[in-house]
C-alpha positions as CSV (number, residue, x, y, z in Angstrom):
1,Q,83.8,41.1,85.1
2,Q,81.0,41.0,82.5
3,R,81.6,44.7,81.8
4,A,85.2,44.1,81.2
5,K,84.4,41.5,78.5
6,I,81.9,43.8,76.8
7,W,84.3,46.7,76.9
8,A,87.2,44.6,75.5
9,R,85.0,43.3,72.7
10,E,83.8,46.8,71.8
11,K,87.4,48.1,71.9
12,T,88.6,45.4,69.6
13,Q,85.7,46.0,67.2
14,K,86.5,49.7,67.1
15,R,90.2,49.0,66.5
16,E,89.4,46.7,63.6
17,E,87.1,49.3,62.0
18,K,89.8,52.0,62.4
19,D,92.4,49.7,60.9
20,K,90.1,49.0,57.9
21,R,89.6,52.7,57.3
22,K,93.3,53.3,57.5
23,E,94.0,50.5,54.9
24,Q,91.4,52.0,52.6
25,R,93.0,55.4,52.8
26,R,96.5,53.9,52.2
27,K,95.2,52.1,49.1
28,K,93.6,55.3,47.8
29,R,96.8,57.3,48.4
30,S,98.9,54.6,46.7
31,R,96.5,54.6,43.6
32,Q,96.8,58.4,43.4
33,H,100.5,58.2,43.6
34,D,100.7,55.6,40.9
35,L,98.4,57.7,38.6
36,L,100.6,60.8,39.1
37,R,103.8,58.8,38.5
38,D,102.4,57.3,35.3
39,G,101.1,60.6,34.0
40,G,97.5,59.9,34.5
41,E,94.8,62.3,35.8
42,L,93.5,62.0,39.3
43,G,90.0,60.7,39.2
44,E,90.7,58.8,35.9
45,G,88.7,55.6,35.7
46,L,86.2,56.7,38.2
47,E,82.5,57.3,37.5
48,P,81.6,61.0,36.9
49,A,80.0,62.8,39.8
50,L,76.3,62.9,39.9
51,Q,74.6,66.2,39.4
52,P,72.9,67.3,42.7
53,R,69.1,67.6,42.7
54,T,68.0,71.2,42.9
55,L,64.7,72.9,42.3
56,E,65.9,74.2,39.0
57,N,67.0,70.8,37.5
58,T,64.0,68.8,38.9
59,R,61.4,71.2,37.5
60,E,59.2,69.6,34.9
61,E,59.1,71.0,31.4
62,E,56.0,73.2,30.9
63,P,54.2,72.6,27.5
64,T,53.4,76.4,27.3
65,R,57.0,77.5,27.7
66,V,58.2,79.9,24.9
67,L,61.7,79.2,23.7
68,E,64.1,81.9,22.7
69,G,64.2,82.6,19.0
70,D,60.7,81.2,18.4
71,A,59.7,82.4,14.9
72,E,56.1,83.2,15.8
73,I,57.1,85.3,18.8
74,L,59.7,87.2,16.7
75,R,57.0,88.0,14.1
76,D,54.6,89.2,16.8
77,E,57.3,91.5,18.3
78,A,58.2,92.8,14.9
79,D,54.5,93.7,14.2
80,D,54.2,95.5,17.6
81,E,57.0,97.9,16.8
């Protein structure tokens, strides 16, 4: 009998969570439908997506890095030729 109470409580809790997720999806679909009907863009009014962290964009700037079009480097290359 104790198991039955626990099982019923868990089942009720899962059903409530599922209903909550369904309601959130319903609201999202309704908002998208309203935006399309009114001529708005999907995603309008939402924060822009964050850029994912990669090795390339998390690399620190090196102080010895040579930039393209550096006048000193261009003069050196011109002298070499």
